NUKOL-709505 format. One record per residue (C-alpha): y, z, x. Coordinates in steps of 0.02 Angstrom, whole numbers, plus 32768, in hexadecimal, padded with zeros to 4 digits. Layout:
YZX
...
***
This chain:
C8F6F003A087
C9ABF011A0BE
CA13EF72A0A0
CA2EEF13A143
CAD8EEC2A165
CADBEE09A18F
CB93EDD5A17C
CC3DEE0FA141
CCD8EDCDA0EA
CD49EE32A15E
CDCCEDC5A1B8
CD81ED88A25C
CE0EED59A2D3
CDA1ED52A36F
CCFBECFBA391
CC72ED81A3A8
CC4EED61A460
CC2FEE19A488
CBC1EE34A3EF
CB53EDA0A41A
CB51EDD4A4D2
CB19EE84A4A7
CA91EE41A435
CA51EDD2A4C2
CA5AEE62A53E
C9F2EED1A4CC
C971EE48A4B7
C965EE25A572
C950EEDFA598
C8C9EEE8A513
C86AEE5DA56C
C885EEB0A616
C839EF52A5D5
C79FEEF5A59A
C7CEEEEDA4E3
C7DEEFA9A4D3
C748EFD3A541
C74EF093A555
C72BF097A610
C7B1F015A638
C82EF05EA5BC
C825F115A5F4
C89DF0FCA68A
C91FF0B9A60F
C918F14FA598
C9A5F1CFA587
C942F26BA5B5
C971F320A58F
C97CF3A9A610
C9EAF353A692
CA85F2E5A6A6
CA68F232A6DD
CAF8F1B6A6C2
CA83F123A6E1
CA1FF155A648
CAC0F155A5E2
CAC4F098A5FB
CA0CF069A5FC
C9E1F0CAA55E
CA5DF05FA4FB
C9F7EFC3A520
C945F007A50D
C8E0EFFBA46D
C839F042A438
C7F8EFA6A3E1
C824EEFFA391
C852EF50A2EA
C8C8EFC9A341
C91BEF38A39E
C92BEEBFA30B
C974EF45A298
C9F7EF73A318
CA25EEBDA338
CA48EEA0A27F
CAB8EF39A277
CB0EEF09A31B
CB34EE5CA2D4
CB77EE9BA22E
CBECEF20A271
CC11EEC9A316
CC5FEE3BA2B1
CCD7EEB4A25C
CD0DEF10A2FA
CD13EE7DA372
CD64EE12A2EC
CDFCEE86A2F3
CE0DEEB1A3AC
CDB6EE26A40F
CD21EE23A483
CD63EE8BA516
CDA4EF20A4B5
CD0CEF1DA443
CC96EF1EA4DA
CCF4EFADA52D
CCF8F010A48B
CC3DEFF5A46B
CC0FF02AA51B
CC81F0C3A519
CC37F0FDA474
CB86F0E9A4B7
CBACF13AA55F
CC11F1C7A514
CB8BF1F0A494
CB00F1E9A517
CB5FF25CA58C
CB84F2D4A4FD
CACCF2DAA4CB
CA8EF2FCA57B
CB0CF388A58F
CADEF3E3A4EE
CA24F3C6A50C
CA23F40BA5BE
C9BFF4A8A588
C931F439A548
C8B9F3EFA5C8
C85AF37AA554
C88FF2EBA4E5
C90DF25FA4EE
C95BF1CCA494
C96AF110A4A2
C9B3F07EA443
CA59F02EA418
CA63F07CA36B
CAD9F10AA39B
CB5CF092A3E0
CB42F021A34A
CB5EF0B4A2D4
CC02F0C7A332
CC2EF014A301
CC02F03EA24D
CC79F0D2A24F
CD03F067A29B
CCE8EFE3A214
CCF6F06EA192
CD9FF0A2A1DA
CDE3EFF1A1F1
CD9FEF8DA15F
CD59EFFCA0D5
CD80EF81A049
CD30EEEAA09B
CC82EEB5A066
CBDFEEADA0C5
CB5CEE30A08F
CAB6EE8CA09C
CA01EE6BA077
C96FEEDCA053
C8B6EED0A029
C87EEF279F8C
C7D9EF0F9F30
C7AFEE769F9A
C854EE249F6A
C8F1EE009FD0
C998EE339F85
CA3EEDF79FCC
CAE1EE449F8E
CB8FEE7D9FC2
CBC8EF309FDA
CC6AEF76A01F
CC66EFBFA0CE
CCA4F064A087
CC14F078A00E
CB94F039A08B
CBCDF0B4A112
CBD9F144A096
CB29F121A059
CADCF108A105
CB30F199A15F
CB1FF208A0C6
CA64F1E9A0C5
CA59F210A17F
CAB8F2B3A160
CA3FF2E3A0D5
C9A9F2BEA145
C9F5F323A1D2
CA20F3B8A162
C97CF3C1A103
C8F4F379A171
C926F35CA225
C99DF3DEA26A
C96CF3B3A31D
C9A7F326A38C
C94DF2A0A327
C982F1F5A2E9
C9FAF238A266
CA56F2A5A2E3
CA60F216A361
CAA9F1A1A2DE
CB26F221A29E
CB62F24BA34D
CB7EF192A371
CBDFF181A2CE
CC48F218A2FE
CC7CF1C5A3A3
CC9EF121A348
CD07F173A2C2
CD71F1C6A348
CD87F11FA3A2
CDB7F0C6A2FF
CE3BF149A2D5
CE7FF145A387
CE96F087A382
CEE8F094A2D8
CF62F121A302
CF91F0D2A3A9
CFB3F02BA357
CF30EFD3A3C0
CEE7EF7DA327
CF3BEF2BA292
CEDFEF57A1F2
CF68EF09A187
CF78EFAAA120
CEC1EFA0A0EB
CE81F030A157
CE1FF0C5A112
CEB4F13BA109
CF1FF0BCA0AB
CE90F099A032
CE71F152A011
CF2AF16C9FEF
CF2DF0DA9F75
CFC0F08E9FD3
CF69EFFEA02C
CF75EF43A048
D017EEF2A011
D03DEF8D9FA9
D05CEFE8A04E
D0D4EF61A08B
D187EF9CA07D
D1C0EEE7A066
D15DEED59FC3
D1D1EEB49F30
D1BAEEA99E75
D22CEE6E9DED
D29DEEE89D91
D230EED29CF5
D198EF1C9D4D
D15DEFCF9D59
D11CEFE19E0D
D0BCF07E9DDF
D052F01C9D64
D03EEF869DD9
D021EFDF9E7E
CFFEF0959E54
D099F0C99EB4
D154F0C39E9B
D171F0A39F55
D18EEFE89F3C
D234EF8E9F4B
D279EF4C9EA7
D2DBEEAA9EA7
D358EE9B9E19
D343EDF89DBA
D3C0EDEC9D2B
D383ED799CA2
D3ECECE69C6A
D3B8EC979BC5
D44CEC1E9BB0
D3E8EB839BDD
D33CEBC39BAF
D316EB449B28
D351EAAD9B8C
D2F7EAE59C28
D25AEB019BC1
D25BEA4A9B8B
D275EA119C3E
D1E7EA7E9C7D
D177EA389BF4
D19AE9869C32
D178E9BD9CE5
D0D3EA099CAF
D0A6E9659C5A
D0C9E9039CFA
D059E97A9D5B
CFCDE9619CDC
CFE1E8A59CF0
CFCFE8B69DAD
D084E8829DD3
D0A8E91A9E3F
D12EE8C29EA5
D19CE8A09E0D
D175E94F9DCC
D1AEE9999E70
D252E9369E6E
D278E96B9DBA
D24EEA209DDE
D2BDEA1E9E78
D34FE9DA9E12
D331EA609D8F
D331EAE89E14
D3D9EAAA9E53
D41EEAD19DA5
D3B5EB689D79
D35DEBCB9E01
D2F9EC2E9D80
D298EB969D41
D1E2EBBA9D67
D13AEB659D52
D0A0EBC79D23
D026EBFD9DAA
CFABEB729D7E
D031EAE99D7B
D084EB229E1B
CFDBEB209E75
CFB4EA729E33
D060EA339E67
D050EA7C9F16
CFA2EA349F35
CFD6E98C9EEC
D068E97F9F66
CFF7E9AD9FF7
CF7DE9249FC5
D00FE8AC9FB5
D037E8D3A06B
D0E1E920A042
D0D9E9C0A0AA
D191E9ECA09F
D194E9E69FE1
D0ECEA3D9FD4
D125EAC9A047
D1B1EAFA9FD0
D139EB179F41
D0B1EB669FAB
D131EBE59FE8
D168EC039F35
D0B5EC1C9EFD
D097EC9D9F86
D134ECFB9F55
D116ECF89E9A
D05AED159E97
D033ED839F2F
CF93EDC69EDE
CF45ED1A9ECC
CF8AECB39F5A
CEFFECAE9FDB
CEECEBF19FC7
CFA9EBDC9FDB
CFABEC41A07C
CF22EBD1A0C1
CF87EB36A092
D024EB82A0DF
CFC4EBA7A17F
CF8EEAF0A180
D043EAB7A16F
D07DEB2FA1F7
CFF8EAEEA26E
CFFAEA33A24C
D0ABEA13A20D
D112EA93A26C
D0A6EAABA309
D0AAEB69A2F7
CFF7EBA5A31B
D028EC5DA32E
D080EC5CA286
CFE8EC08A239
CF76EC91A27C
CFEBED18A23A
CFE7ECC5A18F
CF28ECC0A190
CF20ED79A1BF
CF62ED9EA111
CED1ED40A0BE
CE34ED98A080
CDA4ED1DA08B
CD53ED6B9FF2
CDE3ED249F8A
CDBBEC719FBE
CD38EBF49F86
CCBAEBBDA009
CD16EB1AA02F
CDBAEB7AA041
CD65EBF6A0B5
CD29EB67A121
CDDAEB1EA125
CE24EBC7A154
CDA8EBDBA1E4
CDCAEB2AA21F
CE86EB46A21F
CE72EBEDA279
CE02EB9FA2FD
CE7CEB0FA31B
CF10EB88A325
CEB6EBF9A3A1
CE8DEB63A40F
CF44EB31A413
CF7AEBE3A43C
CEF8EBEEA4C7
CF35EB47A508
CFE2EB92A519
D036EB3FA485
D0D0EBA1A453
D110EBA5A3A1
D197EB25A381
D23CEB66A342
D23FEB69A282
D29CEAD6A238
D2E4EB3CA1A8
***
């Protein structure tokens, strides 16, 4: 059995209104047609041998049975979350309908010489959503389940590998067993329309994939590695770190004149952090920075100091070290970006800036409680934006 998608870790910046609405519409139409009753479903079918624009619409919402419907609804949910999560309900709905209508019109045109046969179901449009997800978020994971040997298996797989497996299998079936206008051909044609739509959105700049799109991933120059503002220290070899030399290098001359003294001071600061006195530790570290800007805590200590200051309700002091953590440890700073988004929203009243900060967070890098916090912050920020709250001017 093919694994069935049930959720994703792709960033979801919009509530899936259109996805849920389409699922309900398919269910209602299934009831109206008598649960797939052949006599009541025939008028909804996309029939060959003529052109009928009404059938282009009705065939998208007709299903041959409960298994056909339920399978499509799972796939619609999994890939609808990815697409709608990036572009919102209206553009997702328009895109979904245009894929379905365009594919139905295309099929009736090429099948005009045939007088028998037809097609029905939402799967072609949903395969279009799969292809769009492949273009926009190939590295994100799908959580899928499957039945095998009377057991249920739940696991994660990247959208890229899932789409390659699924569409590759359909291509094999079409080439070896079903060269006619069967299920494989219908699915592949829907994916073709979706792939074209995904590339169009990407090339026109209508969607922000944050340098994680398929073409960036295939080139190896994706994510923050594709950001021209990325910098590394002069001691680093960007080719080893990023696989490319196209990364800005910031010169950081080393000064060892006060290394021993600063080492002792940092040791005392670390001891204060271990004792839970993060406020005194912060004050001492700030004084040390005034004398020596190169004095640095380790990743673990800096995280502990930042969180301790947040818990001590000292947002201004915490913000300094959260910003430093993000700058120094960009590969492992998802939690810090969430905390910074929280500060931007609650302390600075900048909901748009908070949302932009969260857009750079991959949920798969967070623990479950951190994921819940990120979603809560994003929801609160969106409510403020929708209520017309404008970002306050930065205080720095």
